[in-house]
NUVO-406433 format. One record per residue (C-alpha): residue number from 1; residue in one letter; x, y, z. Coordinates in steps of 0.001 Angstrom, whole numbers, plus 500000, padded with zeros to 6 digits. Example, Ala and Ser with C-alpha at 12.3 -4.5 7.8 and 13.67 -1.06 7.14 Angstrom:
2
<node num="1" residuo="a" X="512300" Y="495500" Z="507800"/>
<node num="2" residuo="s" X="513670" Y="498940" Z="507140"/>
//
This chain:
314
<node num="1" residuo="x" X="407809" Y="262590" Z="446187"/>
<node num="2" residuo="x" X="410283" Y="259904" Z="444771"/>
<node num="3" residuo="x" X="410016" Y="261126" Z="441582"/>
<node num="4" residuo="x" X="410551" Y="264619" Z="442478"/>
<node num="5" residuo="x" X="414285" Y="263473" Z="443959"/>
<node num="6" residuo="x" X="414830" Y="261469" Z="441199"/>
<node num="7" residuo="x" X="414226" Y="264512" Z="438969"/>
<node num="8" residuo="x" X="416313" Y="266726" Z="441077"/>
<node num="9" residuo="x" X="419058" Y="264108" Z="441129"/>
<node num="10" residuo="x" X="419275" Y="264273" Z="437244"/>
<node num="11" residuo="x" X="419107" Y="268009" Z="437368"/>
<node num="12" residuo="x" X="422042" Y="268323" Z="439620"/>
<node num="13" residuo="x" X="423959" Y="265698" Z="437497"/>
<node num="14" residuo="x" X="423030" Y="267470" Z="434349"/>
<node num="15" residuo="x" X="424400" Y="270949" Z="435844"/>
<node num="16" residuo="x" X="427441" Y="269120" Z="437001"/>
<node num="17" residuo="x" X="428178" Y="267782" Z="433640"/>
<node num="18" residuo="x" X="427668" Y="271220" Z="431922"/>
<node num="19" residuo="x" X="430397" Y="272796" Z="434458"/>
<node num="20" residuo="x" X="432967" Y="270087" Z="433859"/>
<node num="21" residuo="x" X="432249" Y="270541" Z="430322"/>
<node num="22" residuo="x" X="432900" Y="274193" Z="430548"/>
<node num="23" residuo="x" X="435812" Y="274358" Z="432550"/>
<node num="24" residuo="x" X="437658" Y="271411" Z="430772"/>
<node num="25" residuo="x" X="437037" Y="272997" Z="427646"/>
<node num="26" residuo="x" X="438480" Y="276424" Z="428909"/>
<node num="27" residuo="x" X="441633" Y="274297" Z="430432"/>
<node num="28" residuo="x" X="442282" Y="272338" Z="427153"/>
<node num="29" residuo="x" X="441958" Y="275113" Z="424608"/>
<node num="30" residuo="x" X="442777" Y="278357" Z="426317"/>
<node num="31" residuo="x" X="446465" Y="277177" Z="426071"/>
<node num="32" residuo="x" X="448920" Y="278906" Z="423633"/>
<node num="33" residuo="x" X="449418" Y="276680" Z="420527"/>
<node num="34" residuo="x" X="453316" Y="278142" Z="420817"/>
<node num="35" residuo="x" X="455723" Y="275271" Z="422068"/>
<node num="36" residuo="x" X="457981" Y="275932" Z="424420"/>
<node num="37" residuo="x" X="460843" Y="274618" Z="427010"/>
<node num="38" residuo="x" X="460626" Y="275067" Z="430977"/>
<node num="39" residuo="x" X="463779" Y="275427" Z="432441"/>
<node num="40" residuo="x" X="462344" Y="274152" Z="435620"/>
<node num="41" residuo="x" X="461192" Y="270970" Z="433992"/>
<node num="42" residuo="x" X="461185" Y="269448" Z="430250"/>
<node num="43" residuo="x" X="457437" Y="269941" Z="429992"/>
<node num="44" residuo="x" X="455476" Y="268355" Z="426929"/>
<node num="45" residuo="x" X="452470" Y="269647" Z="425298"/>
<node num="46" residuo="x" X="450264" Y="266666" Z="426901"/>
<node num="47" residuo="x" X="451014" Y="268363" Z="430733"/>
<node num="48" residuo="x" X="451226" Y="272059" Z="429795"/>
<node num="49" residuo="x" X="447850" Y="272617" Z="431595"/>
<node num="50" residuo="x" X="449470" Y="270794" Z="434556"/>
<node num="51" residuo="x" X="451995" Y="273078" Z="434715"/>
<node num="52" residuo="x" X="450230" Y="276100" Z="434498"/>
<node num="53" residuo="x" X="448145" Y="275103" Z="437291"/>
<node num="54" residuo="x" X="450955" Y="274398" Z="439523"/>
<node num="55" residuo="x" X="452936" Y="277457" Z="438764"/>
<node num="56" residuo="x" X="450897" Y="280629" Z="438209"/>
<node num="57" residuo="x" X="451914" Y="283290" Z="435680"/>
<node num="58" residuo="x" X="455040" Y="282126" Z="434442"/>
<node num="59" residuo="x" X="457664" Y="284462" Z="432616"/>
<node num="60" residuo="x" X="457477" Y="283740" Z="428758"/>
<node num="61" residuo="x" X="460658" Y="284337" Z="426884"/>
<node num="62" residuo="x" X="461544" Y="284148" Z="423011"/>
<node num="63" residuo="x" X="464770" Y="283952" Z="421706"/>
<node num="64" residuo="x" X="464889" Y="285472" Z="418029"/>
<node num="65" residuo="x" X="466630" Y="283061" Z="415712"/>
<node num="66" residuo="x" X="470008" Y="284649" Z="415694"/>
<node num="67" residuo="x" X="471269" Y="281287" Z="416264"/>
<node num="68" residuo="x" X="469582" Y="277993" Z="415438"/>
<node num="69" residuo="x" X="466783" Y="276592" Z="418085"/>
<node num="70" residuo="x" X="469439" Y="273826" Z="419289"/>
<node num="71" residuo="x" X="472432" Y="276404" Z="419671"/>
<node num="72" residuo="x" X="470085" Y="279107" Z="421328"/>
<node num="73" residuo="x" X="468781" Y="276689" Z="423732"/>
<node num="74" residuo="x" X="472491" Y="275693" Z="424611"/>
<node num="75" residuo="x" X="473713" Y="279410" Z="424567"/>
<node num="76" residuo="x" X="471134" Y="280721" Z="427120"/>
<node num="77" residuo="x" X="469944" Y="277750" Z="429255"/>
<node num="78" residuo="x" X="472265" Y="278296" Z="432150"/>
<node num="79" residuo="x" X="471485" Y="282001" Z="432095"/>
<node num="80" residuo="x" X="467621" Y="281373" Z="431984"/>
<node num="81" residuo="x" X="468244" Y="278681" Z="434697"/>
<node num="82" residuo="x" X="469738" Y="281125" Z="436823"/>
<node num="83" residuo="x" X="466847" Y="283807" Z="435760"/>
<node num="84" residuo="x" X="464194" Y="281437" Z="437001"/>
<node num="85" residuo="x" X="465794" Y="280805" Z="440185"/>
<node num="86" residuo="x" X="466199" Y="284365" Z="440883"/>
<node num="87" residuo="x" X="462776" Y="285367" Z="440128"/>
<node num="88" residuo="x" X="461227" Y="282152" Z="441995"/>
<node num="89" residuo="x" X="459158" Y="281888" Z="438916"/>
<node num="90" residuo="x" X="459082" Y="279636" Z="436132"/>
<node num="91" residuo="x" X="460264" Y="280568" Z="432373"/>
<node num="92" residuo="x" X="458789" Y="279386" Z="429201"/>
<node num="93" residuo="x" X="460518" Y="279539" Z="425911"/>
<node num="94" residuo="x" X="458660" Y="280181" Z="422731"/>
<node num="95" residuo="x" X="460677" Y="279565" Z="419619"/>
<node num="96" residuo="x" X="459630" Y="281121" Z="416280"/>
<node num="97" residuo="x" X="461501" Y="280860" Z="412913"/>
<node num="98" residuo="x" X="461740" Y="284617" Z="411753"/>
<node num="99" residuo="x" X="462439" Y="287781" Z="413815"/>
<node num="100" residuo="x" X="459295" Y="289300" Z="412671"/>
<node num="101" residuo="x" X="457301" Y="286316" Z="413980"/>
<node num="102" residuo="x" X="459383" Y="287275" Z="417695"/>
<node num="103" residuo="x" X="458268" Y="290700" Z="417168"/>
<node num="104" residuo="x" X="454741" Y="289611" Z="416615"/>
<node num="105" residuo="x" X="454423" Y="287615" Z="419628"/>
<node num="106" residuo="x" X="455662" Y="290875" Z="421914"/>
<node num="107" residuo="x" X="453549" Y="292988" Z="419840"/>
<node num="108" residuo="x" X="450433" Y="290814" Z="420994"/>
<node num="109" residuo="x" X="451666" Y="290131" Z="424428"/>
<node num="110" residuo="x" X="452132" Y="286378" Z="423766"/>
<node num="111" residuo="x" X="455743" Y="286863" Z="425688"/>
<node num="112" residuo="x" X="457209" Y="289119" Z="428192"/>
<node num="113" residuo="x" X="460726" Y="289168" Z="427141"/>
<node num="114" residuo="x" X="463138" Y="288669" Z="424252"/>
<node num="115" residuo="x" X="466737" Y="288604" Z="423029"/>
<node num="116" residuo="x" X="466325" Y="290251" Z="419707"/>
<node num="117" residuo="x" X="468320" Y="291494" Z="416595"/>
<node num="118" residuo="x" X="469113" Y="295299" Z="416672"/>
<node num="119" residuo="x" X="466744" Y="296232" Z="413664"/>
<node num="120" residuo="x" X="463955" Y="294097" Z="415429"/>
<node num="121" residuo="x" X="464254" Y="296341" Z="418371"/>
<node num="122" residuo="x" X="464235" Y="299478" Z="416127"/>
<node num="123" residuo="x" X="461103" Y="298244" Z="413975"/>
<node num="124" residuo="x" X="459399" Y="297048" Z="417110"/>
<node num="125" residuo="x" X="459999" Y="300262" Z="419392"/>
<node num="126" residuo="x" X="458943" Y="302483" Z="415958"/>
<node num="127" residuo="x" X="455807" Y="300414" Z="415636"/>
<node num="128" residuo="x" X="454400" Y="299427" Z="419023"/>
<node num="129" residuo="x" X="456455" Y="301029" Z="421727"/>
<node num="130" residuo="x" X="458876" Y="297871" Z="422579"/>
<node num="131" residuo="x" X="461018" Y="298638" Z="425190"/>
<node num="132" residuo="x" X="464801" Y="298017" Z="426083"/>
<node num="133" residuo="x" X="466042" Y="296291" Z="428786"/>
<node num="134" residuo="x" X="469731" Y="295709" Z="428722"/>
<node num="135" residuo="x" X="472583" Y="294985" Z="425904"/>
<node num="136" residuo="x" X="475533" Y="292470" Z="426368"/>
<node num="137" residuo="x" X="478914" Y="294110" Z="426182"/>
<node num="138" residuo="x" X="482225" Y="292809" Z="425891"/>
<node num="139" residuo="x" X="485699" Y="294490" Z="426730"/>
<node num="140" residuo="x" X="483676" Y="297185" Z="428398"/>
<node num="141" residuo="x" X="481725" Y="298141" Z="425200"/>
<node num="142" residuo="x" X="478256" Y="297250" Z="423742"/>
<node num="143" residuo="x" X="479258" Y="297094" Z="420266"/>
<node num="144" residuo="x" X="479302" Y="294561" Z="417342"/>
<node num="145" residuo="x" X="479547" Y="294299" Z="413628"/>
<node num="146" residuo="x" X="478772" Y="292538" Z="410445"/>
<node num="147" residuo="x" X="481090" Y="290149" Z="409205"/>
<node num="148" residuo="x" X="481358" Y="289229" Z="405450"/>
<node num="149" residuo="x" X="482926" Y="285536" Z="405611"/>
<node num="150" residuo="x" X="484048" Y="283306" Z="403081"/>
<node num="151" residuo="x" X="486150" Y="279974" Z="403039"/>
<node num="152" residuo="x" X="489818" Y="280567" Z="403510"/>
<node num="153" residuo="x" X="490606" Y="278515" Z="400246"/>
<node num="154" residuo="x" X="487774" Y="280356" Z="398339"/>
<node num="155" residuo="x" X="490232" Y="282648" Z="396275"/>
<node num="156" residuo="x" X="487771" Y="285627" Z="397355"/>
<node num="157" residuo="x" X="489303" Y="288610" Z="398946"/>
<node num="158" residuo="x" X="486849" Y="291210" Z="398962"/>
<node num="159" residuo="x" X="483161" Y="292001" Z="398699"/>
<node num="160" residuo="x" X="483742" Y="292746" Z="394728"/>
<node num="161" residuo="x" X="484834" Y="289120" Z="394049"/>
<node num="162" residuo="x" X="481537" Y="288094" Z="395702"/>
<node num="163" residuo="x" X="479824" Y="289012" Z="392479"/>
<node num="164" residuo="x" X="478431" Y="286415" Z="390509"/>
<node num="165" residuo="x" X="478926" Y="283844" Z="393454"/>
<node num="166" residuo="x" X="476065" Y="282365" Z="395885"/>
<node num="167" residuo="x" X="475471" Y="284522" Z="399227"/>
<node num="168" residuo="x" X="473573" Y="283813" Z="402200"/>
<node num="169" residuo="x" X="471421" Y="286301" Z="404159"/>
<node num="170" residuo="x" X="470324" Y="285901" Z="407775"/>
<node num="171" residuo="x" X="466747" Y="287252" Z="408052"/>
<node num="172" residuo="x" X="465179" Y="290245" Z="405820"/>
<node num="173" residuo="x" X="465132" Y="292123" Z="409729"/>
<node num="174" residuo="x" X="468731" Y="291375" Z="410619"/>
<node num="175" residuo="x" X="470916" Y="294215" Z="410832"/>
<node num="176" residuo="x" X="474326" Y="292559" Z="410251"/>
<node num="177" residuo="x" X="472850" Y="289370" Z="408172"/>
<node num="178" residuo="x" X="470718" Y="291747" Z="405914"/>
<node num="179" residuo="x" X="471011" Y="295438" Z="406086"/>
<node num="180" residuo="x" X="474471" Y="295693" Z="406010"/>
<node num="181" residuo="x" X="475056" Y="293562" Z="402897"/>
<node num="182" residuo="x" X="472075" Y="295413" Z="401000"/>
<node num="183" residuo="x" X="473611" Y="298835" Z="401440"/>
<node num="184" residuo="x" X="476926" Y="297558" Z="400067"/>
<node num="185" residuo="x" X="474909" Y="296140" Z="396999"/>
<node num="186" residuo="x" X="473142" Y="299734" Z="397036"/>
<node num="187" residuo="x" X="476360" Y="301653" Z="397221"/>
<node num="188" residuo="x" X="477511" Y="299865" Z="394114"/>
<node num="189" residuo="x" X="474193" Y="300430" Z="392420"/>
<node num="190" residuo="x" X="473195" Y="296729" Z="392737"/>
<node num="191" residuo="x" X="470413" Y="294371" Z="393737"/>
<node num="192" residuo="x" X="470807" Y="291356" Z="395228"/>
<node num="193" residuo="x" X="469205" Y="289519" Z="392263"/>
<node num="194" residuo="x" X="471372" Y="290303" Z="389829"/>
<node num="195" residuo="x" X="474171" Y="290738" Z="391847"/>
<node num="196" residuo="x" X="474853" Y="287268" Z="393162"/>
<node num="197" residuo="x" X="474528" Y="284002" Z="391073"/>
<node num="198" residuo="x" X="471890" Y="282873" Z="393929"/>
<node num="199" residuo="x" X="471322" Y="284049" Z="397498"/>
<node num="200" residuo="x" X="469328" Y="282245" Z="400428"/>
<node num="201" residuo="x" X="467912" Y="283346" Z="404052"/>
<node num="202" residuo="x" X="469286" Y="280773" Z="406583"/>
<node num="203" residuo="x" X="467053" Y="282532" Z="409293"/>
<node num="204" residuo="x" X="470380" Y="282231" Z="411801"/>
<node num="205" residuo="x" X="473711" Y="283239" Z="411920"/>
<node num="206" residuo="x" X="475087" Y="279763" Z="412816"/>
<node num="207" residuo="x" X="473454" Y="278412" Z="409768"/>
<node num="208" residuo="x" X="474885" Y="280892" Z="407456"/>
<node num="209" residuo="x" X="478162" Y="280095" Z="409124"/>
<node num="210" residuo="x" X="477484" Y="276546" Z="408249"/>
<node num="211" residuo="x" X="476335" Y="277251" Z="404699"/>
<node num="212" residuo="x" X="479674" Y="278775" Z="404085"/>
<node num="213" residuo="x" X="481570" Y="276104" Z="405539"/>
<node num="214" residuo="x" X="479625" Y="273568" Z="403696"/>
<node num="215" residuo="x" X="479890" Y="274980" Z="400339"/>
<node num="216" residuo="x" X="476284" Y="275514" Z="400042"/>
<node num="217" residuo="x" X="477171" Y="279297" Z="399520"/>
<node num="218" residuo="x" X="480147" Y="281364" Z="398978"/>
<node num="219" residuo="x" X="479862" Y="283917" Z="401196"/>
<node num="220" residuo="x" X="477459" Y="285298" Z="404096"/>
<node num="221" residuo="x" X="476998" Y="287996" Z="406407"/>
<node num="222" residuo="x" X="476777" Y="287415" Z="410401"/>
<node num="223" residuo="x" X="477048" Y="288767" Z="413568"/>
<node num="224" residuo="x" X="480544" Y="288947" Z="414317"/>
<node num="225" residuo="x" X="479843" Y="287750" Z="418040"/>
<node num="226" residuo="x" X="478120" Y="284564" Z="416608"/>
<node num="227" residuo="x" X="480971" Y="284153" Z="414193"/>
<node num="228" residuo="x" X="483525" Y="284349" Z="417211"/>
<node num="229" residuo="x" X="481412" Y="282020" Z="419681"/>
<node num="230" residuo="x" X="480731" Y="279536" Z="416808"/>
<node num="231" residuo="x" X="484697" Y="279223" Z="416362"/>
<node num="232" residuo="x" X="485179" Y="278991" Z="419985"/>
<node num="233" residuo="x" X="482992" Y="276068" Z="420342"/>
<node num="234" residuo="x" X="484049" Y="274536" Z="416923"/>
<node num="235" residuo="x" X="487983" Y="275464" Z="417220"/>
<node num="236" residuo="x" X="488413" Y="272815" Z="414414"/>
<node num="237" residuo="x" X="486937" Y="275181" Z="411979"/>
<node num="238" residuo="x" X="488689" Y="278267" Z="412850"/>
<node num="239" residuo="x" X="491025" Y="277995" Z="409873"/>
<node num="240" residuo="x" X="488683" Y="277233" Z="407394"/>
<node num="241" residuo="x" X="486886" Y="280805" Z="407305"/>
<node num="242" residuo="x" X="487984" Y="284126" Z="406854"/>
<node num="243" residuo="x" X="486291" Y="287648" Z="407216"/>
<node num="244" residuo="x" X="486591" Y="289830" Z="403700"/>
<node num="245" residuo="x" X="484668" Y="292807" Z="405130"/>
<node num="246" residuo="x" X="483778" Y="294538" Z="408873"/>
<node num="247" residuo="x" X="481118" Y="296955" Z="408863"/>
<node num="248" residuo="x" X="481059" Y="299992" Z="411248"/>
<node num="249" residuo="x" X="480291" Y="299405" Z="414843"/>
<node num="250" residuo="x" X="476330" Y="299079" Z="415816"/>
<node num="251" residuo="x" X="475142" Y="298666" Z="419702"/>
<node num="252" residuo="x" X="474584" Y="294788" Z="420465"/>
<node num="253" residuo="x" X="471688" Y="292861" Z="419885"/>
<node num="254" residuo="x" X="469201" Y="294075" Z="423118"/>
<node num="255" residuo="x" X="466866" Y="292101" Z="425781"/>
<node num="256" residuo="x" X="463577" Y="293931" Z="425502"/>
<node num="257" residuo="x" X="460220" Y="293493" Z="427219"/>
<node num="258" residuo="x" X="457009" Y="294033" Z="425593"/>
<node num="259" residuo="x" X="455023" Y="297418" Z="425979"/>
<node num="260" residuo="x" X="452887" Y="297160" Z="429038"/>
<node num="261" residuo="x" X="454996" Y="294811" Z="431505"/>
<node num="262" residuo="x" X="454362" Y="295614" Z="434704"/>
<node num="263" residuo="x" X="457116" Y="298094" Z="436179"/>
<node num="264" residuo="x" X="457984" Y="295741" Z="439128"/>
<node num="265" residuo="x" X="458967" Y="292803" Z="436602"/>
<node num="266" residuo="x" X="460887" Y="295115" Z="434399"/>
<node num="267" residuo="x" X="462916" Y="296469" Z="437274"/>
<node num="268" residuo="x" X="463691" Y="292795" Z="438620"/>
<node num="269" residuo="x" X="464773" Y="291814" Z="435219"/>
<node num="270" residuo="x" X="466745" Y="294608" Z="434611"/>
<node num="271" residuo="x" X="468388" Y="294304" Z="437889"/>
<node num="272" residuo="x" X="469286" Y="290536" Z="437257"/>
<node num="273" residuo="x" X="471189" Y="291278" Z="433954"/>
<node num="274" residuo="x" X="473200" Y="294369" Z="435650"/>
<node num="275" residuo="x" X="474171" Y="292483" Z="438394"/>
<node num="276" residuo="x" X="475135" Y="289361" Z="436778"/>
<node num="277" residuo="x" X="478850" Y="289532" Z="436659"/>
<node num="278" residuo="x" X="478612" Y="290464" Z="440496"/>
<node num="279" residuo="x" X="478607" Y="286623" Z="441403"/>
<node num="280" residuo="x" X="480847" Y="283866" Z="440430"/>
<node num="281" residuo="x" X="478168" Y="281846" Z="438866"/>
<node num="282" residuo="x" X="477193" Y="284541" Z="436936"/>
<node num="283" residuo="x" X="480519" Y="285648" Z="435775"/>
<node num="284" residuo="x" X="481125" Y="281668" Z="434635"/>
<node num="285" residuo="x" X="477767" Y="282240" Z="432864"/>
<node num="286" residuo="x" X="479090" Y="285660" Z="431184"/>
<node num="287" residuo="x" X="482537" Y="283811" Z="430034"/>
<node num="288" residuo="x" X="480493" Y="280469" Z="428453"/>
<node num="289" residuo="x" X="478553" Y="283259" Z="426415"/>
<node num="290" residuo="x" X="481637" Y="285269" Z="425530"/>
<node num="291" residuo="x" X="480148" Y="288148" Z="427191"/>
<node num="292" residuo="x" X="481605" Y="290621" Z="430091"/>
<node num="293" residuo="x" X="478190" Y="291820" Z="431327"/>
<node num="294" residuo="x" X="475126" Y="293641" Z="430043"/>
<node num="295" residuo="x" X="474456" Y="297685" Z="430345"/>
<node num="296" residuo="x" X="471779" Y="299694" Z="429756"/>
<node num="297" residuo="x" X="471227" Y="301025" Z="426747"/>
<node num="298" residuo="x" X="469097" Y="303991" Z="425287"/>
<node num="299" residuo="x" X="466931" Y="304390" Z="421985"/>
<node num="300" residuo="x" X="469109" Y="306648" Z="420572"/>
<node num="301" residuo="x" X="472081" Y="304205" Z="420858"/>
<node num="302" residuo="x" X="470485" Y="302647" Z="417832"/>
<node num="303" residuo="x" X="470112" Y="305402" Z="415711"/>
<node num="304" residuo="x" X="472836" Y="304055" Z="413294"/>
<node num="305" residuo="x" X="470721" Y="301117" Z="412952"/>
<node num="306" residuo="x" X="467752" Y="303181" Z="411973"/>
<node num="307" residuo="x" X="469965" Y="305419" Z="409430"/>
<node num="308" residuo="x" X="471211" Y="302184" Z="407828"/>
<node num="309" residuo="x" X="467790" Y="300854" Z="407222"/>
<node num="310" residuo="x" X="466635" Y="304158" Z="405919"/>
<node num="311" residuo="x" X="469016" Y="304524" Z="403658"/>
<node num="312" residuo="x" X="468480" Y="300902" Z="402133"/>
<node num="313" residuo="x" X="464798" Y="301949" Z="401845"/>
<node num="314" residuo="x" X="465286" Y="305284" Z="400221"/>
//
C-alpha cells in the first residue's frame, strides 16, 4: 500500500515537472525576438514576459527609420504616450533599420500600426493590402517635398553641379530620399554609379543631413519636413546648409495599419489622429512635431508616388 502511494506521488511529481517545463518553455520562447520600447514603462527583454502577462494584447507599433532611432523616439514619444492613455492599452515599439523590414513586420502581422514612408505604403498596399489610417498635414495641406541639400559654402548651386561629387540616399524604398533623385539621374540619361564620385545609403533623413553637414558627402536628398524639423531643433546649423532643388509635391508619409486589424481598433486609432488637434495637449504635441494635425487620405492620393517609381523602373 505504502509502495503504491509512493509510486502515485512520484507520478504526480513527474506530471508537475512536465507541465512546468512545457509552459515555461512556451513563455520563454514564444516571445518576439524584436526589441521594443514601452511608453508605460521602460521594459527590458528580461522582464518582457512579466509585462505581457500583466498587460493583455499590447498594440505594437513600428517607426520606419525616416529619422534615426533616437530621433524617432524623441519625435513620437509624447504622441504615443497620449495614444497609450487614450486607448488604455500598452504600446510596444518595434524598430527596424530599413523601410522594407518594417513593411515585412506589417505583412507578417508582427506589428499592428506603423509610421512609414510614402513609397513604403504604395509598395505594401499593392503587394499585400496595407491600409491607410491618416496622414500629417501642415498649413491645411498634407503635402511634402524632396529637397536636394548641400553645404552653404560648397559652391554647388544646382543638381548638375553634383556630378562627380559624393551623394547620400536615404533608403532604396524612400520616395524623397531615393526615387526622386534617381529620376533626376534618369532624365539625364545617367546612373548613380557613373554620375557621382561615390554614394551611400544612410537609412534615415537626419543621418543624411548630418552626413552633408559633416562633409562625409557633398549632397543628399531628404524629406523636407524632416529637414525643417532638424533645423528647428538644431538652429545653430540653419545657415550651414542650403536647398538647391525641390521636387513636385507628394502626399505626406502616412500612418498605416496591417491588413486584418479589427475594425474597432482601426476606428479608435483613426479617431485619435483626427481629433488630436481638439485638445490643448494634442495641439502642443502637434506643434512640437511641426504639424497642424492629421487628415484622412485615400490610396489615389499616392498615385504620383506610384508614377514616379514606375517611371524609374521602366
